[in-house]
KEFI-913634 format. One record per residue (C-alpha): residue in one letter; x, y, z. Coordinates in steps of 0.1 Angstrom, whole numbers, padded with zeros to 4 digits, always signed. Each point is the difference from the previous one (the first is absolute). Layout:
<atoms>
AXYZ...
</atoms>
This chain:
<atoms>
X+0887+1219+1281X-0005-0007+0037X-0029+0025+0001X-0017-0017-0030X-0032-0011+0019X-0001+0027+0027X+0007+0029-0023X-0027-0010-0024X-0025-0006+0027X+0006+0034+0016X-0005+0017-0034X-0032-0019-0007X-0014+0010+0034X+0004+0036-0008X-0023+0018-0025X+0006-0021-0031X+0020+0019-0026X-0003-0007-0037X+0031-0021-0001X-0017-0025+0023X-0032-0001-0020X+0000-0033-0021X-0028+0014-0022X+0023+0026-0016X+0024-0007-0028X+0035-0010+0011X+0016+0030-0017X-0024+0024+0018X+0008-0017+0033X+0037+0001-0006X-0001+0037-0009X-0019+0008+0031X+0025-0018+0022X+0031+0015-0016X-0014+0036+0002X-0003-0005+0038X+0037-0007+0004X+0027+0024+0009X+0030+0004-0023X+0021-0021+0024X-0026-0027+0001X-0002-0001-0037X+0037-0004-0004X+0000-0031+0023X-0024-0017-0024X+0022+0002-0031X+0024-0027+0011X-0004-0038+0003X-0001+0001+0038X-0029+0024+0002X-0005+0013+0035X-0032-0002+0021X-0021+0032+0003X-0019-0007+0032X-0021+0031+0000X-0015-0010-0033X-0002-0037+0007X+0026-0008-0026X+0020-0031+0009X+0037-0004-0009X+0004-0020-0032X+0030-0016-0017X-0005-0001-0038X+0027-0027-0005X-0012-0036-0005X+0012-0026-0024X-0018-0029-0018X+0020-0009-0030X-0011-0036+0001X-0015-0002+0035X-0003+0024+0029X+0035+0005+0012X-0005-0009+0036X+0004-0034+0017X-0029-0025+0000X-0014+0010-0034X-0002-0020-0032X+0031+0005-0023X-0007-0007-0036X+0026-0004-0027X+0023+0030-0008X-0015+0021-0028X+0024-0012-0027X-0014-0035+0006X-0036+0015+0000X+0009+0015-0034X+0009-0035-0012X-0036-0012+0008X-0015+0022-0027X-0031-0002+0021X-0015+0034+0009X-0031-0015+0015X+0020-0020+0026X+0021+0031+0007X-0033+0019+0006X-0011-0026+0025X+0034+0001+0017X-0003+0038+0004X-0034-0005+0016X+0014-0024+0025X+0030+0023+0007X-0023+0029+0007X-0023-0020+0022X+0030-0010+0021X+0011+0037+0000X-0033+0010+0015X+0004-0027+0027X+0035+0012+0009X-0012+0036+0001X-0030-0009+0022X+0023-0018+0024X+0022+0031+0004X-0031+0022+0006X-0013-0023+0027X+0034-0001+0017X+0005+0037-0002X+0036-0006-0011X+0012+0005-0036X+0033-0015-0010X+0010+0006-0036X-0019-0015-0029X-0034+0001+0016X-0017+0026-0022X-0024-0003-0029X+0020+0016-0027X+0022-0025-0018X+0030+0008-0021X-0005-0026-0026X+0000-0012-0028X+0034+0006-0014X-0007+0004-0037X+0033+0013-0012X+0011-0017-0032X+0027-0025+0005X+0020+0013-0030X+0033-0015+0010X+0006-0033+0019X+0028+0016+0020X-0024+0021+0020X-0002-0015+0035X-0036+0011+0006X-0014-0015-0032X-0011-0029+0022X-0027+0024+0014X-0015+0006-0035X-0022-0020-0023X+0028-0001-0027X+0011+0018-0031X-0032+0005-0019X-0022+0031+0003X-0032-0018-0010X+0004-0030+0024X+0010+0024+0028X-0030+0022-0007X-0024-0030+0002X+0016-0011+0033X-0001+0035+0014X-0037+0004-0007X-0007-0034+0015X+0020+0008+0032X-0013+0036+0005X-0037-0009-0005X+0004-0030+0023X+0016+0021+0028X-0023+0030-0001X-0033-0020-0004X-0032+0009-0017X-0020+0016+0028X-0014+0033-0012X+0007+0019+0032X+0031-0015+0016X+0034-0014-0011X+0010-0033+0015X+0035+0014-0001X+0018+0024-0024X+0024-0014-0025X+0031+0021-0010X+0016-0009-0034X+0037+0008+0001X+0027+0014-0008X-0013+0027-0023X+0018-0002-0024X+0029-0010-0023X+0016-0017+0029X+0020-0033-0002X+0035+0004+0013X+0029+0000+0004X-0008-0001+0038X+0032+0018+0013X-0008+0030-0022X-0037+0004+0006X+0002+0030+0023X+0021+0021-0025X-0006-0014-0034X-0016+0021-0028X-0016-0023-0026X-0001+0012-0035X-0029-0016-0019X-0020+0008-0031X-0037+0007+0000X-0003-0031-0022X+0015-0023+0026X-0020+0017+0028X-0034-0005-0017X+0009-0033-0016X+0017-0018+0029X+0002+0018+0034X-0034+0016+0004X-0027-0024-0015X-0003-0021+0032X-0003+0031+0022X-0026+0014-0024X-0020-0033+0003X+0002+0000+0038X-0013+0036+0002X-0024+0003-0029X-0015-0035+0001X+0005-0012+0035X-0004+0034+0017X+0030-0003+0023X-0005+0026+0027X+0037+0005+0006X+0033+0000-0020X+0036+0001+0013X+0026+0022-0017X+0035-0013-0004X+0035+0009+0011X+0017+0007-0033X-0003+0031-0023X-0015-0004-0035X+0012+0024-0027X+0013+0025+0025X-0028+0000+0026X-0002-0022+0031X-0029-0024-0002X-0018+0016+0030X+0002+0034-0018X-0003-0012-0036X-0025+0022-0019X-0004-0025-0029X-0008-0029+0023X-0020+0016+0028X-0017+0029-0018X-0002-0008-0037X-0007-0037+0003X-0012-0010+0034X-0023+0028+0010X-0004+0014-0035X-0007-0026-0027X-0008-0028+0025X-0022+0022+0022X+0014-0016+0032X-0019+0012+0031X+0019-0018+0027X+0032+0008+0020X+0037-0004-0008X+0024-0013+0026X+0038+0003-0004X+0023-0029+0001X+0018+0001+0034X+0026+0028-0001X-0008+0010-0036X-0011+0036+0010X+0033+0004+0020X+0018-0012-0031X-0014+0029-0020X+0024+0021+0020X+0028-0022+0012X+0002-0025-0029X-0011+0018-0031X+0009+0035+0012X-0031+0012-0019X-0008+0027+0027X+0025+0018+0022X-0017-0007+0033X-0022-0028+0015X-0028+0025+0006X+0000+0008-0037X+0002-0036-0010X-0029-0009+0022X-0020+0029-0013X+0004-0008-0037X-0009-0036+0006X-0033+0010+0016X-0007+0026-0027X+0005-0026-0027X-0022-0026+0014X+0017-0020+0027X-0024-0002+0030X+0016-0022+0027X+0037-0002+0007X+0015-0033+0012X+0031+0009+0020X+0001-0021+0032X-0011-0036-0003X+0021-0021+0025X-0002+0020+0032X-0026+0021+0017X+0005+0038-0005X+0002+0020+0032X+0009+0034-0013X-0011+0023-0029X+0028-0007-0025X-0022-0018-0024X-0027+0027-0005X+0020+0031+0009X+0012+0007-0036X-0037+0007-0009X-0003+0025+0027X+0033+0016-0010X-0012+0001-0036X-0032+0019+0010X+0019+0024+0022X+0026+0007-0027X-0026+0005-0027X+0005-0031-0021X-0034-0015+0009X-0035+0014+0005X-0022-0015+0027X-0024-0009-0028X+0027-0023-0015X-0001-0020+0033X-0038+0000-0001X-0002-0015-0034X+0023-0029+0009X-0017-0006+0034X-0035+0000-0015X+0011-0029-0022X+0015-0018+0029X-0030+0003+0023X-0023-0008-0029X+0018-0033-0001X-0004-0005+0037X-0037+0007-0002X-0003-0026-0027X+0017-0025+0022X-0027+0006+0027X+0025+0014+0025X-0024+0027+0012X-0032-0020-0001X-0016-0024+0026X+0014-0035-0006X-0036-0012-0004X-0002+0019-0033X+0032-0014-0014X-0005-0034-0016X+0036-0011+0004X+0003+0009+0037X-0010-0034+0015X+0019-0026-0021X+0008-0030+0023X+0036-0006+0010X-0003-0035-0013X+0006+0015-0035X+0037+0004+0008X+0019-0027-0019X-0032-0019-0002X-0003-0034-0017X-0017+0016-0030X+0028+0026-0003X+0027-0026+0003X-0018-0020-0027X+0001+0030-0023X+0037+0004+0008X+0006-0036-0011X-0021+0005-0031X+0020+0031-0010X+0033-0017+0008X-0011-0030-0022X-0011+0023-0028X+0034+0019+0001X+0021-0032-0005X+0018+0005-0033X+0014-0031-0017X+0030+0011-0021X+0013-0033-0011X-0011-0036+0002X+0013-0030-0020X-0026-0022+0014X+0015-0006+0034X-0029+0019+0016X-0024-0007+0015X+0016-0023+0025X-0016-0031+0014X-0011+0004+0036X+0010-0034+0011X+0029-0023-0006X+0025+0027-0008X+0031+0011+0019X+0006+0037+0000X+0032+0019+0008X-0010+0036+0009X+0029+0025+0001X+0003+0038+0005X-0002+0019+0032X-0031+0019-0012X-0020-0032+0000X-0002+0000+0038X-0007+0037+0005X-0033+0020+0002X+0012+0036-0001X+0010-0003-0037X-0036-0010-0009X-0014+0033+0014X+0020+0024-0021X-0001+0036+0014X-0025+0025+0014X-0015-0029+0019X-0013-0010+0034X+0008-0034+0016X-0030-0024-0004X-0010-0023+0028X+0013-0030-0021X+0022-0001-0031X+0007-0032-0019X+0036-0005-0012X+0008-0018-0031X+0014-0029+0020X-0031-0002+0021X-0022+0001-0031X+0019-0028-0016X+0000-0022+0031X-0038+0003+0001X-0006-0005-0037X+0024-0028-0004X-0007-0015+0034X+0006-0036-0010X+0034+0007-0014X+0034+0005+0014X+0011+0036-0003X+0036+0006+0010X+0008+0037+0006X+0034+0015+0000X+0008+0038-0006X+0030-0008-0022X+0014+0035+0003X+0004+0027+0027X-0012+0028-0023X-0032+0014+0013X+0000-0026+0028X-0004+0024+0029X-0036+0011-0002X+0000+0015-0035X+0025+0027+0006X+0034-0008-0015X+0033+0005+0016X+0018+0029-0017X+0024-0009-0027X+0015+0035-0009X+0031-0016-0016X-0019-0026-0021X-0005-0037+0004X+0025-0022+0016X+0009-0035-0010X-0019-0013+0030X-0031+0019-0012X+0001-0018-0033X+0006-0036+0014X-0036-0023+0009X+0003-0022+0027X+0007-0036-0006X-0030-0012+0020X-0023+0018-0024X+0016-0016-0030X-0002-0034+0016X-0037+0006+0008X-0005+0009-0037X+0017-0032-0012X-0023-0021+0022X-0032+0018-0010X-0024-0005-0029X-0004+0037-0006X+0018+0032+0013X-0020+0031+0009X+0022+0031+0004X-0016+0031+0015X+0022+0029-0010X-0004+0036-0009X+0001+0034+0018X-0019+0016+0028X-0013+0034+0011X+0032+0004+0021X+0019+0001-0033X-0024+0020-0021X-0021+0027+0016X-0004+0036+0011X+0031+0021+0004X+0021-0023+0022X+0036-0009+0005X+0009-0033-0017X+0037-0010-0004X-0005-0030-0023X+0014-0005-0036X-0028+0009-0024X-0020+0022+0024X+0003+0037+0010X-0021+0022+0022X-0031-0022-0003X+0004-0003-0038X+0018-0026-0021X+0030+0005-0022X-0003-0035-0015X-0029-0022-0010X+0019-0032+0006X-0008-0026+0026X+0023+0007+0030X+0032-0020-0006X-0002-0023+0031X-0035-0011-0011X+0011-0006-0036X+0028-0021+0013X-0025-0020+0021X-0021-0006-0031X+0030-0012-0020X+0010-0024+0029X-0035-0014+0002X-0001-0005-0037X+0032-0020+0002X-0019-0027+0020X-0017-0010-0032X-0035+0002+0014X-0029+0021-0013X+0005+0036+0013X-0030+0022+0007X+0008+0036+0008X-0025+0021+0021X+0007+0037-0001X-0008+0026+0026X+0003+0035-0014X-0016+0034-0004X+0016+0007-0034X+0013-0017-0031X+0028-0024+0004X+0024-0009-0029X-0001-0037+0007X+0018-0009-0032X+0019-0030+0014X-0032-0014+0016X-0019+0005-0032X+0026-0021-0018X+0006-0027+0026X-0029-0003+0025X-0029-0023-0008X-0026+0025+0013X-0001+0036+0013X-0029+0013+0021X-0001+0037+0009X-0018+0003+0034X+0007+0038+0005X-0005+0010+0036X-0033-0019+0004X-0013+0010+0034X-0010-0019+0031X-0013-0031-0019X+0030+0001-0024X+0014-0034+0011X-0033-0017-0005X-0003+0015-0035X+0035-0011-0011X-0007-0035+0013X-0034-0002-0017X+0015+0012-0032X+0029-0025+0000X-0025-0028+0007X-0025+0011-0027X-0028+0007+0024X+0004+0035-0013X+0004+0003-0037X+0022+0031-0004X-0013+0029-0021X+0020+0030+0012X+0013+0022-0028X+0030+0023+0001X-0009+0036+0008X+0035+0010-0009X+0025-0009-0027X+0028-0024+0010X+0031+0013-0017X+0031-0021-0006X+0023+0026+0017X+0003+0037+0008X+0019+0003-0033X-0034+0000-0017X-0012+0031+0019X+0006+0038-0003X+0016+0018+0029X-0020-0004+0032X-0004+0038+0006X-0013+0006-0035X-0038+0003+0002X-0006+0000-0038X-0020-0031-0009X+0019-0008-0032X+0015-0035+0003X-0020-0008+0032X-0028-0024+0008X-0016-0023-0026X-0017+0030-0016X+0033+0016-0011X+0027-0027+0004X+0011-0013-0034X+0024-0027+0013X-0006-0037+0009X-0009-0004+0036X+0005-0031+0022X-0037-0001+0007X-0025+0024-0015X-0026+0021+0019X-0032-0020+0002X+0018-0034-0002X-0008-0029+0022X-0005-0038-0004X-0027-0024+0011X-0004-0037+0007X-0025+0000-0028X-0002+0015-0035X-0022+0026-0016X-0009+0010-0035X-0016+0030-0016X-0023+0002-0030X-0029+0018-0017X+0013+0035+0005X-0025+0027-0010X+0009+0036-0005X-0020+0029-0014X-0008-0008-0036X-0008+0036-0010X+0022+0030+0006X-0002+0014+0036X-0005+0037+0003X+0026+0015+0023X-0015+0006+0034X-0024-0029-0003X+0004-0033+0019X+0010-0033-0016X-0007-0036+0011X+0024-0030-0004X-0009-0036+0008X+0018-0033+0000X-0005-0035+0011X+0025-0015+0025X+0000-0038+0005X+0017-0022+0026X+0017-0025-0022X+0017-0019+0028X-0009-0025+0026X-0002+0022+0031X-0023+0027+0011X+0017+0034+0002X-0001+0037-0003X+0011+0019-0031X+0007+0037-0003X-0014+0011-0034X+0020+0032-0009X-0009+0025-0027X+0028+0020-0016X-0003+0028-0025X+0026+0013-0024X-0007+0034-0014X+0002+0019-0033X+0035+0013-0008X-0003+0032+0021X+0031+0014+0018X-0003-0008+0037X-0020-0032-0004X+0014-0030+0020X+0009-0033-0017X-0031-0015+0015X-0021+0006+0031X-0022-0021+0023X-0035+0014-0003X-0022-0027+0015X+0003-0033+0019X-0021-0026+0017X+0008-0029+0023X-0023-0030-0008X-0002-0035+0015X-0006-0029-0023X-0005-0037+0005X+0018-0024-0024X-0015+0003-0034X-0021+0030+0009X-0002+0032-0020X-0011+0036+0008X-0007+0029-0022X+0018+0031+0013X-0012+0034-0010X+0020+0032+0004X-0016+0035-0003X+0027+0025-0011X-0011+0035+0009X+0017+0030-0016X+0027+0003+0027X+0009-0037-0004X+0004+0006-0037X+0021+0031+0005X+0037+0007+0000X+0020+0031+0009X+0016+0019-0028X+0036+0012+0001X-0013+0034+0009X-0019-0014+0030X-0036-0001-0012X-0022-0031+0008X-0013-0008-0034X-0021-0026-0018X+0019+0001-0033X-0013-0009-0035X+0014-0031-0016X+0004-0038+0004X+0001-0016+0035X+0013-0035+0007X-0018-0018+0028X+0012-0033+0015X-0018-0021+0027X+0018-0028+0017X+0020-0013+0029X+0027+0026-0003X+0015+0025-0024X+0000-0006-0038X+0033-0011-0015X+0009-0020+0031X-0006-0036+0009X-0035+0008+0011X-0031-0014-0018X-0018+0030-0017X-0024+0009-0028X+0006+0032-0019X-0022+0023-0021X-0002+0035-0013X-0025+0029+0000X+0000+0035-0013X-0008+0033+0016X-0011+0030-0020X+0006+0036+0012X+0020+0011+0030X-0012+0010+0034X+0020+0017+0028X-0011-0012+0035X-0001+0020+0032X+0032-0002+0020
</atoms>
């Protein structure tokens, strides 16, 4: 990339070729450029560290950049981890967040261009969002997703992709890359070799809808293929995913990037082809365009792109196969404005003051507040902000790393929960004591390969004494991204390889809670976590439980404002909280039977969509279609939601459908939602338009269908047949329509 400015200038001074003519279509320009390259030059462009081609004015470019919940470089705004974003049920706010992220991405890129030096993560192609379905709470990377529901995930995906890419008719602000395509959700240690067996029903019903929405609706210009195999074919060679669905039925026109090392796994992990040259060849032929292979160190030899040259020389690839992939890649670079004068590109001169700006920090706080999910409250919350003595325990209360989750940069300033409480409860005495050594050193635990010791399970006496002298105890406990995450070594009871083997609270923290409860004072539990925790003891014995997730740089402020009542919590669970792993099928079984709220027939600890408020809401005056709806036609549903309490607050109105008795139909499915703000006593009429896809289910044979028969619709603050306030009605559909895949 060092020749970025000089190379381009030299090419522009020469007789201007078509690829430097902004008046031509990007595809035409890309084709002209690719056809001027030698075979060797072409091969160097197929990998994430694409080399410079000085004679053509092509600068080097690294395709790898991350922006899961903020640009993953230091000094940028870091928003809540996506599982917390899922809890907001607020696609409009996620769209605004993505705009802010992409604005900061442009600034970071422009800084690198001006310096003429390009460390990692300074490109304009971002490998986000992660829209895999969080099918099992044991998966360590579920924190990166928007939860277990395909519909909610799809709405968040569309919001994120459109916010990132922008709405300029000629240029992308950045390119968004939904990942990991597809049917990918652990176990982490097996991801490079695992062959997932999955029915077409489960693919079209659960694993693919969010990707379809991101591509068909949001027009994502890139998709990342996954590590694992699906039904016998590695994801980066999978004919059903890449050819039949993505480029076939969804008419995807962008480029496919591999997960890092996934093309090598075709040979050395899945043994799908006998040589690396053949593995690289078949991935390119089946639709993979850009291979991520080296992403932590600069490449100085040809090992990354050589398999493509070998494949051509050995007859496994035609040069035209390379051309097809490269035209897609350079079309993307044209649409990012990389070969045009900066004066033509509307995103080229964004001021550096946008990095972690006050406005972006304000949105980070808004989203953190919106993500706060109140799981239990016997009336102890909200707390008074004066005249109350607080004992704060738990090492995580005084840390900031835990708030940032994973795939993150380090912001200029992050508010710990302790700092947030000290500011919000400034007139009160807050005594802080860790109470346990577990997670006390940063947020990386000391290994316990042989299990917990007696010392691990004993609180210190000072913390108990502080609890006895306090008016209320706030315990900040949970897990961190050093315990759950991407393929990592963890030697702790309940955790393995980045995944979890237990849903229980780690034993030292459970012991701390029990000790604090013995003080006889009100106990408020604040959870940090990226996945469901089976907090059975806390649910029985604590006075209140607030799930803060990994809430980003303003997380401490959000927790404090929620405990004080300045923020009225309205987060809703994007995943089911089970009572234990005993309620789950085997982790490596990808069948959806018995999984997530749509197919789980047991009694959860807390249901998907659940969350409490400091006020109350009621629903009334449900209207559903009075006459029979013809299959394939839309249907409208309305209801009135009223704030029946004494505080202003947000409510998430959720619409669930139950379907006719057709094999393959889920128990129920979220098909619309809306987050509304209501003053005390105020009402709002909410209207939901159900299009044919929202009214469809997938048959056992794998066909998306609007089936004939009676539909049950409920609108309320959560699922029907739970503690949520809902109104329920019925309507009938005549005829049957099969929808496009």
